[in-house]
C-alpha positions as CSV (number, residue, x, y, z in Angstrom):
1,M,63.9,-150.6,-99.7
2,G,64.1,-154.2,-98.7
3,D,61.1,-155.7,-96.9
4,K,63.1,-157.0,-94.0
5,K,61.3,-158.3,-90.9
6,K,62.6,-156.4,-87.9
7,K,63.3,-158.3,-84.7
8,E,60.2,-158.0,-82.5
9,T,61.9,-156.5,-79.4
10,R,60.2,-155.6,-76.1
11,I,60.2,-151.9,-77.0
12,R,58.7,-152.6,-80.5
13,K,55.9,-154.6,-78.8
14,Y,55.4,-151.8,-76.4
15,I,55.2,-149.1,-79.1
16,K,52.8,-151.3,-81.1
17,G,50.6,-151.7,-78.0
18,L,50.5,-148.0,-77.5
19,I,49.5,-147.4,-81.1
20,R,46.8,-150.1,-81.0
21,N,45.3,-149.1,-77.6
22,R,45.4,-145.3,-77.6
23,K,43.2,-143.1,-79.7
24,Y,46.1,-141.4,-81.4
25,L,49.6,-140.6,-80.0
26,T,52.1,-138.4,-81.8
27,T,55.6,-139.6,-82.2
28,E,56.7,-137.2,-79.4
29,D,54.1,-138.6,-77.0
30,I,55.3,-142.1,-77.7
31,C,58.9,-141.0,-77.1
32,L,57.9,-139.5,-73.8
33,Y,56.4,-142.9,-72.7
34,L,59.7,-144.6,-73.8
35,E,61.7,-142.1,-71.8
36,R,59.5,-142.6,-68.7
37,Y,59.2,-146.4,-68.7
38,Y,62.4,-147.6,-70.4
39,G,64.8,-144.8,-69.6
40,V,65.5,-144.1,-73.3
41,P,67.5,-140.8,-73.5
42,I,65.2,-139.1,-76.0
43,H,66.8,-135.7,-75.4
44,I,69.8,-136.9,-77.5
45,P,69.0,-136.1,-81.2
46,S,70.4,-139.3,-82.7
47,V,68.4,-141.4,-80.3
48,F,65.3,-139.5,-81.0
49,Y,65.6,-139.9,-84.7
50,R,66.3,-143.6,-84.4
51,Y,63.2,-144.2,-82.3
52,K,61.2,-141.9,-84.6
53,K,62.1,-144.3,-87.5
54,I,61.1,-147.3,-85.4
55,I,57.8,-145.7,-84.4
56,R,57.0,-145.0,-88.1
57,E,57.7,-148.6,-89.0
58,C,55.5,-149.9,-86.1
59,R,52.7,-147.6,-87.1
60,K,52.8,-148.9,-90.7
61,E,52.7,-152.5,-89.4
62,V,49.8,-151.8,-87.0
63,Y,47.8,-150.0,-89.7
64,A,48.4,-152.8,-92.2
65,E,47.2,-155.3,-89.6
66,R,44.1,-153.2,-89.1
67,R,43.4,-153.1,-92.8
68,R,43.8,-156.9,-93.1
69,K,41.5,-157.4,-90.1
70,K,38.8,-155.0,-91.6
71,K,39.1,-156.7,-95.0
72,K,38.7,-160.2,-93.4
73,S,35.6,-159.2,-91.4
74,K,33.7,-158.1,-94.5
């Protein structure tokens, strides 16, 4: 797996914001927000799985960011 930096799109920023600012949202919850506010057709399986992957990547980035912040504050 290459450690490629993904382009920081508007939807990626929105997903990261949801992950940061909510207690805990499941992937399905985040998909429902995307469907409501961005009109993403989540009911199509290929679209759902693509966004599921993006959400997983965003979650990793946000959690890594949290760990760095926590480590820095000690």
